[in-house]
C-alpha positions as CSV (number, residue, x, y, z in Angstrom):
1,X,-9.3,31.1,58.7
2,X,-12.5,29.4,59.7
3,X,-14.8,27.4,57.4
4,X,-17.8,29.7,56.7
5,X,-20.3,27.1,57.8
6,X,-18.6,26.4,61.2
7,X,-20.5,29.2,62.9
8,X,-23.8,28.0,61.3
9,X,-23.3,24.4,62.6
10,X,-22.3,25.6,66.1
11,X,-24.7,28.5,66.6
12,X,-28.1,27.9,65.1
13,X,-29.6,31.1,66.4
14,X,-32.1,31.8,69.2
15,X,-35.0,30.1,67.4
16,X,-33.0,27.6,65.4
17,X,-31.6,25.9,68.5
18,X,-35.2,24.6,69.2
19,X,-35.6,23.3,65.7
20,X,-35.3,19.6,66.5
21,X,-38.1,19.9,69.2
22,X,-40.2,22.4,67.4
23,X,-40.2,21.9,63.6
24,X,-43.4,20.4,62.2
25,X,-45.4,21.2,65.3
26,X,-44.7,24.5,66.9
27,X,-43.0,26.0,63.8
28,X,-43.8,25.0,60.2
29,X,-47.0,23.3,61.3
30,X,-49.3,21.8,58.7
31,X,-52.9,23.1,58.9
32,X,-55.2,21.2,56.4
33,X,-58.6,21.7,55.0
34,X,-60.4,24.8,53.7
35,X,-59.3,28.0,55.3
36,X,-61.9,28.7,58.0
37,X,-62.5,28.9,61.7
38,X,-62.0,25.2,62.0
39,X,-59.3,23.2,60.3
40,X,-57.4,20.0,60.7
41,X,-54.1,19.8,62.6
42,X,-52.2,16.6,63.4
43,X,-55.3,14.6,62.6
44,X,-57.6,16.6,64.9
45,X,-60.2,19.2,64.2
46,X,-59.1,22.5,65.8
47,X,-60.5,26.0,66.3
48,X,-58.0,28.0,64.2
49,X,-56.9,31.4,65.6
50,X,-53.8,31.9,63.6
51,X,-55.0,32.7,60.1
52,X,-55.0,36.4,59.1
53,X,-58.1,35.9,57.0
54,X,-59.9,38.8,58.8
55,X,-62.9,39.1,56.6
56,X,-63.3,35.4,55.8
57,X,-62.6,35.9,52.0
58,X,-60.1,33.1,51.6
59,X,-62.9,30.5,51.2
60,X,-65.7,32.8,50.3
61,X,-67.6,31.3,47.3
62,X,-67.6,34.5,45.3
63,X,-63.9,34.8,45.7
64,X,-63.2,31.2,44.9
65,X,-65.3,31.5,41.8
66,X,-63.4,34.6,40.5
67,X,-60.0,33.1,41.3
68,X,-60.9,29.9,39.5
69,X,-62.2,31.6,36.4
70,X,-59.2,33.9,36.2
71,X,-56.9,30.9,36.6
72,X,-58.7,29.1,33.7
73,X,-58.6,32.1,31.5
74,X,-55.1,33.4,32.1
75,X,-53.2,30.6,33.9
76,X,-50.6,31.4,36.6
77,X,-47.8,32.5,34.2
78,X,-49.5,35.5,32.5
79,X,-48.2,38.2,32.3
80,X,-44.6,37.0,31.9
81,X,-41.7,39.3,32.8
82,X,-41.3,42.3,34.9
83,X,-43.9,45.1,34.7
84,X,-41.3,47.5,33.1
85,X,-40.5,45.1,30.3
86,X,-43.4,42.8,29.4
87,X,-45.5,42.1,32.5
88,X,-47.9,45.1,32.5
89,X,-51.6,44.9,31.8
90,X,-54.7,47.1,31.9
91,X,-55.9,45.1,34.9
92,X,-52.8,46.0,36.9
93,X,-53.5,49.6,36.0
94,X,-57.2,49.3,37.0
95,X,-56.3,47.8,40.4
96,X,-53.8,50.5,41.1
97,X,-56.4,53.2,40.1
98,X,-59.1,51.7,42.4
99,X,-56.7,51.3,45.3
100,X,-55.6,54.9,45.0
101,X,-59.2,56.1,45.0
102,X,-60.0,53.8,47.9
103,X,-57.1,55.2,50.0
104,X,-57.7,58.8,48.9
105,X,-54.3,59.1,47.3
106,X,-53.3,60.3,43.8
107,X,-51.8,57.1,42.7
108,X,-50.9,53.5,43.8
109,X,-48.3,51.0,42.8
110,X,-48.6,47.2,43.0
111,X,-45.8,45.1,44.4
112,X,-45.5,41.3,44.4
113,X,-45.0,40.7,48.2
114,X,-45.4,42.9,51.2
115,X,-42.2,42.0,52.9
116,X,-40.1,42.4,49.8
117,X,-41.9,45.6,48.9
118,X,-41.4,47.4,52.2
119,X,-37.7,46.5,52.2
120,X,-37.2,47.8,48.7
121,X,-39.4,50.9,49.2
122,X,-37.3,52.1,52.2
123,X,-34.1,51.5,50.2
124,X,-35.5,53.6,47.3
125,X,-37.0,56.5,49.4
126,X,-33.8,57.5,51.2
127,X,-30.2,58.2,50.4
128,X,-27.1,58.2,52.6
129,X,-27.7,61.9,53.4
130,X,-31.2,61.2,54.8
131,X,-32.2,60.1,58.3
132,X,-34.7,57.4,59.3
133,X,-36.7,57.5,62.5
134,X,-38.7,54.4,63.2
135,X,-40.7,52.7,66.0
136,X,-38.6,50.1,67.9
137,X,-41.5,47.6,67.6
138,X,-41.6,47.9,63.8
139,X,-42.2,44.7,61.8
140,X,-39.2,42.8,60.5
141,X,-39.7,44.0,57.0
142,X,-39.2,47.6,58.2
143,X,-36.1,46.7,60.2
144,X,-34.6,44.9,57.3
145,X,-35.3,47.8,55.0
146,X,-33.7,50.2,57.5
147,X,-30.6,47.9,57.6
148,X,-30.0,48.7,54.0
149,X,-29.9,52.4,54.7
150,X,-26.3,53.7,54.5
151,X,-27.1,56.8,56.5
152,X,-28.2,57.6,60.1
153,X,-31.2,55.9,61.7
154,X,-32.8,56.3,65.1
155,X,-35.4,54.3,66.9
156,X,-38.0,55.7,69.2
157,X,-39.7,53.9,72.1
158,X,-42.8,52.1,71.0
159,X,-45.7,54.6,70.5
160,X,-43.9,57.1,72.7
161,X,-44.4,60.5,71.1
162,X,-42.0,62.2,73.5
163,X,-39.3,59.7,72.5
164,X,-40.2,60.2,68.8
165,X,-39.9,64.0,69.1
166,X,-36.5,63.8,70.8
167,X,-35.3,61.5,68.0
168,X,-36.8,63.8,65.3
169,X,-34.8,66.6,66.9
170,X,-31.6,64.5,66.7
171,X,-32.4,63.6,63.1
172,X,-33.0,67.2,62.2
173,X,-29.5,68.1,63.4
174,X,-28.0,65.4,61.3
175,X,-30.1,66.2,58.2
176,X,-29.1,69.8,58.4
177,X,-25.4,68.8,58.4
178,X,-25.9,66.3,55.5
179,X,-28.4,68.4,53.6
180,X,-30.8,65.4,53.7
181,X,-34.4,64.7,54.7
182,X,-36.1,62.7,57.4
183,X,-38.4,59.7,57.0
184,X,-40.5,58.6,60.0
185,X,-41.8,55.0,59.8
186,X,-44.6,53.6,61.9
187,X,-47.3,51.0,61.6
188,X,-51.0,51.4,61.5
189,X,-51.5,48.3,63.6
190,X,-48.6,46.6,65.4
191,X,-49.2,42.9,64.6
192,X,-47.8,41.4,67.7
193,X,-49.4,43.5,70.4
194,X,-52.5,44.7,68.5
195,X,-52.2,48.4,69.4
196,X,-52.6,51.1,66.7
197,X,-49.7,53.3,65.9
198,X,-50.2,56.9,67.2
199,X,-50.6,58.3,63.7
200,X,-52.7,61.3,64.7
201,X,-50.0,62.4,67.2
202,X,-47.2,61.7,64.7
203,X,-48.9,63.7,61.9
204,X,-49.4,66.6,64.4
205,X,-45.6,66.8,64.8
206,X,-45.4,67.9,61.2
207,X,-46.5,71.3,62.3
208,X,-43.2,71.6,64.2
209,X,-40.8,69.5,62.1
210,X,-40.0,68.8,58.5
211,X,-40.3,65.0,57.8
212,X,-42.2,62.5,55.7
213,X,-44.3,59.7,57.1
214,X,-44.4,56.1,55.8
215,X,-47.0,53.8,57.4
216,X,-47.2,50.0,57.2
217,X,-50.9,49.2,57.6
218,X,-50.9,45.5,56.9
219,X,-53.3,44.7,59.8
220,X,-55.4,47.9,59.5
221,X,-56.3,47.6,55.9
222,X,-59.7,45.9,55.7
223,X,-60.4,46.0,59.4
224,X,-60.3,49.7,60.5
225,X,-61.9,52.8,59.1
226,X,-64.8,53.3,56.8
227,X,-65.2,50.3,54.5
228,X,-61.9,49.0,55.9
229,X,-59.9,51.8,54.4
230,X,-57.4,51.5,57.2
231,X,-55.9,53.2,60.3
232,X,-55.4,56.5,58.6
233,X,-59.1,56.9,58.1
234,X,-59.8,55.4,61.6
235,X,-57.8,58.2,63.1
236,X,-58.8,60.9,60.6
237,X,-55.2,61.5,59.4
238,X,-55.0,59.7,56.0
239,X,-54.0,63.0,54.3
240,X,-51.0,63.3,56.7
241,X,-49.6,59.9,55.6
242,X,-47.2,60.6,52.8
243,X,-46.7,56.9,51.8
244,X,-49.4,54.4,52.7
245,X,-48.6,50.7,52.5
246,X,-50.9,47.6,52.8
247,X,-50.7,44.0,51.9
248,X,-53.2,41.6,50.3
249,X,-52.0,38.8,52.5
250,X,-54.4,39.5,55.4
251,X,-57.9,41.0,54.8
252,X,-57.7,40.4,51.1
253,X,-56.7,36.7,51.6
254,X,-54.2,36.6,48.8
255,X,-50.7,37.8,48.1
256,X,-49.2,41.0,46.8
257,X,-49.3,44.5,48.3
258,X,-49.4,48.2,47.3
259,X,-48.1,51.7,48.0
260,X,-50.3,54.7,47.7
261,X,-49.0,58.3,47.6
262,X,-48.8,61.4,45.5
263,X,-48.2,60.8,41.8
264,X,-44.6,61.9,41.8
265,X,-43.7,59.6,44.7
266,X,-45.4,56.6,43.1
267,X,-43.7,57.3,39.8
268,X,-40.4,57.4,41.6
269,X,-41.0,54.1,43.3
270,X,-42.0,52.5,40.0
271,X,-38.7,53.5,38.4
272,X,-36.5,52.9,41.5
273,X,-37.7,49.9,43.5
274,X,-35.3,47.3,42.5
275,X,-37.3,44.4,43.9
276,X,-40.1,45.2,41.4
277,X,-38.0,46.4,38.5
278,X,-36.3,43.0,38.3
279,X,-39.1,40.8,39.4
280,X,-41.9,39.0,37.5
281,X,-45.2,40.8,37.5
282,X,-48.0,39.9,39.9
283,X,-49.9,37.0,38.2
284,X,-53.2,37.8,36.6
285,X,-55.5,35.6,38.8
286,X,-54.3,37.5,41.8
287,X,-54.8,40.8,40.1
288,X,-58.4,39.9,39.0
289,X,-59.0,38.3,42.4
290,X,-57.8,41.5,44.2
291,X,-60.2,43.6,42.2
292,X,-63.1,41.3,43.3
293,X,-61.9,41.4,46.9
294,X,-61.6,45.2,46.9
295,X,-65.1,45.5,45.6
296,X,-66.4,43.3,48.4
297,X,-64.7,45.6,50.9
298,X,-66.6,48.5,49.5
299,X,-70.0,46.8,49.0
300,X,-70.3,44.2,51.8
301,X,-70.0,46.0,55.2
302,X,-71.5,42.9,56.9
303,X,-68.1,41.2,56.6
304,X,-66.4,43.8,58.7
305,X,-69.3,44.0,61.1
306,X,-69.2,40.2,61.7
307,X,-65.4,40.4,62.3
308,X,-65.8,43.0,65.0
309,X,-68.7,41.2,66.6
310,X,-66.3,38.3,67.1
311,X,-63.4,40.6,68.2
312,X,-65.5,42.2,70.9
313,X,-66.9,38.9,72.1
314,X,-63.4,37.4,72.4
315,X,-61.6,40.3,73.9
316,X,-64.3,41.2,76.4
317,X,-64.6,37.6,77.4
318,X,-60.9,37.3,78.0
319,X,-60.8,40.5,80.0
320,X,-63.8,39.3,82.1
321,X,-61.8,36.2,83.0
322,X,-58.9,38.3,84.1
323,X,-56.6,37.7,81.2
324,X,-54.0,40.4,80.2
325,X,-54.5,41.3,76.6
326,X,-52.3,44.4,76.7
327,X,-53.3,47.6,75.0
328,X,-54.9,46.1,71.9
329,X,-57.5,48.3,70.2
330,X,-57.6,46.3,67.0
331,X,-58.5,42.7,65.9
332,X,-55.1,41.3,67.0
333,X,-55.7,39.7,70.4
334,X,-52.5,38.9,72.4
335,X,-52.8,37.0,75.6
336,X,-49.8,37.7,77.9
337,X,-48.6,34.9,80.2
338,X,-45.4,34.3,82.2
339,X,-43.2,31.4,81.5
340,X,-40.2,30.1,79.6
341,X,-39.9,28.5,76.2
342,X,-40.2,24.9,77.3
343,X,-43.3,25.7,79.4
344,X,-44.8,27.5,76.4
345,X,-44.2,24.5,74.2
346,X,-45.8,22.2,76.7
347,X,-48.8,24.5,77.1
348,X,-49.4,24.9,73.4
349,X,-49.2,21.1,72.9
350,X,-51.9,20.7,75.6
351,X,-54.0,23.4,73.9
352,X,-53.8,21.7,70.5
353,X,-54.1,18.1,71.5
354,X,-56.5,18.2,74.4
355,X,-58.6,21.3,73.9
356,X,-58.7,21.6,70.1
357,X,-57.3,25.2,70.0
358,X,-54.7,26.2,67.5
359,X,-53.2,29.6,68.0
360,X,-49.7,31.1,67.5
361,X,-47.1,31.2,70.2
362,X,-44.7,34.1,70.5
363,X,-41.6,33.8,72.7
364,X,-38.1,35.2,73.1
365,X,-36.3,36.7,71.1
366,X,-39.5,38.2,69.5
367,X,-40.6,39.3,73.0
368,X,-38.5,39.6,76.3
369,X,-37.5,36.5,78.2
370,X,-40.0,35.2,80.7
371,X,-43.0,36.3,78.6
372,X,-45.3,34.2,76.5
373,X,-47.9,35.6,74.0
374,X,-50.6,33.4,72.8
375,X,-51.7,35.4,69.7
376,X,-55.3,35.1,68.6
377,X,-56.6,36.4,65.2
378,X,-60.4,36.6,65.2
379,X,-62.1,36.5,61.7
380,X,-65.5,36.9,60.2
381,X,-65.8,33.1,60.0
382,X,-65.6,32.5,63.8
383,X,-68.7,32.3,65.9
384,X,-69.6,32.8,69.5
385,X,-69.3,29.1,70.3
386,X,-65.7,29.2,69.1
387,X,-65.1,32.1,71.5
388,X,-66.8,30.3,74.5
389,X,-64.8,27.1,74.0
390,X,-61.5,29.0,73.6
391,X,-61.9,31.1,76.7
392,X,-62.8,28.0,78.8
393,X,-59.6,26.3,77.4
394,X,-57.5,29.3,78.2
395,X,-58.8,29.4,81.8
396,X,-57.8,25.7,82.2
397,X,-54.3,26.1,80.8
398,X,-53.6,29.2,82.8
399,X,-54.4,27.2,86.0
400,X,-52.0,24.5,84.9
401,X,-49.3,27.0,84.0
402,X,-49.6,28.8,87.4
403,X,-49.5,25.4,89.2
404,X,-46.2,24.5,87.6
405,X,-47.6,21.5,85.6
406,X,-46.1,22.6,82.3
407,X,-42.7,23.3,83.9
408,X,-42.7,19.7,85.2
409,X,-43.8,18.3,81.8
410,X,-41.1,20.2,80.0
411,X,-38.4,19.1,82.5
412,X,-39.6,15.5,82.1
413,X,-39.4,15.7,78.4
414,X,-35.9,17.1,78.5
415,X,-34.8,14.4,80.9
416,X,-36.1,11.7,78.6
417,X,-34.3,13.2,75.7
418,X,-31.1,13.3,77.6
419,X,-31.3,9.6,78.5
420,X,-31.9,8.8,74.8
């Protein structure tokens, strides 16, 4: 019999094997200063394109004031205990009521964290007799939730409605045998590539098939639709989404999340989502702060307008310079390049140290081998000068990548490491 930790020591995983070279710089980096378009990294001022603060609320003076006052009044502990036992307040109820009205649903339910909430909701919504059909590019929280499912599950090709329909047909056969139901899961906005889920087409399939639809709209909430109500409103199919999910960690610049659905579904989640039944309630400063943020979404359209001014400037500028930004039709701006992981690391080091640009790097196993995504998240705090400087920097590093400079730098670094 092997020691349990033998595998862990010998196989650190596809990302973990780069930990020694990457940790503290490429992964687990330390950005310092007020959350904004420019922050400090490694002692240098950098234009920051990796913070999901879409509407610029994280450091907005009105938000900071409400957060601080709520912290002084309630502290971070109140309310103590899980919602079901001792952690429920009128402000939690008020926030749920306002979120439900905002999303045109009968009811809403607060959860402490988006990732945890999605995993637990999927577990609660289906039984072993039910079948899940989900987009193969779904976020990790959806994949992990599906892993808990003891019944059948099928993936469909990303945003491919023909593939979805074929898998719904397969699911229907299984569900008829097990006397179960079907849950289809998609995203409002796919956070890596930036394209919207084809919610309109998925909802249209309800005319032919019997299924329920769960949508993760983490990146669409606050950025798309009237007043930032999300992708369902953007595509005119909010009523066809049976369970709507969004997080506070992006446009709302906080933490926590919520589900919105019919009253019966929300009540079921309240009494069956184990991650919430046995977890401490969302702290009062975040609840009070979320009420303020939601009010700003409703009453300050200029925040979303400024965001999209920057999005259009950045994306149009990149396309004008011949960059491949895929099929994004949202704020998420991926720049696709070709290269391996060592090249990507050398390139990002150059961007940060010599051009003052901080953006996220995405490589295998998140995307196929040989591809690099430099992922940019425009926000309302950016300006046109940030866009200009960034596009100039990207043009320079692309030339170096194509000339093989980063490959030689990476090879030299590996050679020096081997000698040591």
